[in-house]
Structures are given as C-alpha cells and as structure tokens.
C-alpha positions, 0 to 999 in steps of 0.5 A: 516496558511500558504497557501498550494501550488496549486499541493497540494491543487489539488491532488486528494487522501488522499494518498501521492503516488500510485504504480502499481505492475504487475505480481511480487511476493513481498519479506517479508518486512516492508515499510519504510518512513511511520508511524505506524499510516498510513494505506496503501490501497492495491487493488488486480486486474487481472484475475484468480490468487490465490494470497495470502497476508502473514502477518508474524508477525500474522501468517496470510495467506489471500486470495488476489483474484482479487477484494480484497481491504485491509488496513494494516500498512505496517510500522508495519506488515511484508508482502509479496505476493509469487507465485500465480500460473495461472492468471495475477495479478495487484495490485494498492497500495496507501500509505503515506510517512512522508517526503512528509507531511514534505516537504509540511508541512502538518500535518500527520495524527494521 
C-alpha cells in the first residue's frame, strides 16, 4: 500500500469539502463532480426562517427549518432552496468530489 500524505491522513472528516451558504437562494441544480453513490450532508441553521428544500425529481417540498439535517445524493436529485421569507438562513453543506479521491489516490466509497 502507498502511504497517505499527512494532510489527507489528518483531515477530520469523511467529506472532502465544506461550503457555508448564508442568506442565499439556490437555483434548481444537480451537483457536478460527485458520484451517484455519494451523499451530501446539508445542515440548515439560522433563526426564524421557513425555508423549503425542493427535490424536483421526486416532486417533494420538504421543511428545511433551522436544525434540520438531511442527506441527499446531489448528483442524482435535482434540488433547490427558494425564498424563505423572514429570518436568517445559514447552511453548512458537506460533500465529496471524485477528483479529490482520484488526486490523492484514495478509493471512492461505493
């Protein structure tokens, strides 16, 4: 086995990336760069908002209030967040990218 580099062996998460989204709507999209077998962890934070997570492919509109956590395959499911009315909205999105796995020669989870 080839040794894993120090930054990779010390990375504290199974996810290869994190993104913080503050007070933004998200147009309907599928995530590029991932794999259908990988899930994104989305954590909705903030205060006083009534956001909805829309999964167009399955015709679902889900409550996405502060404190909600969800796992979705962003590569497979088209998803969006529209206007949420009052309050502050913050999302922490955890994701994995195939190119990162390839670059550091770590097998992609299946």
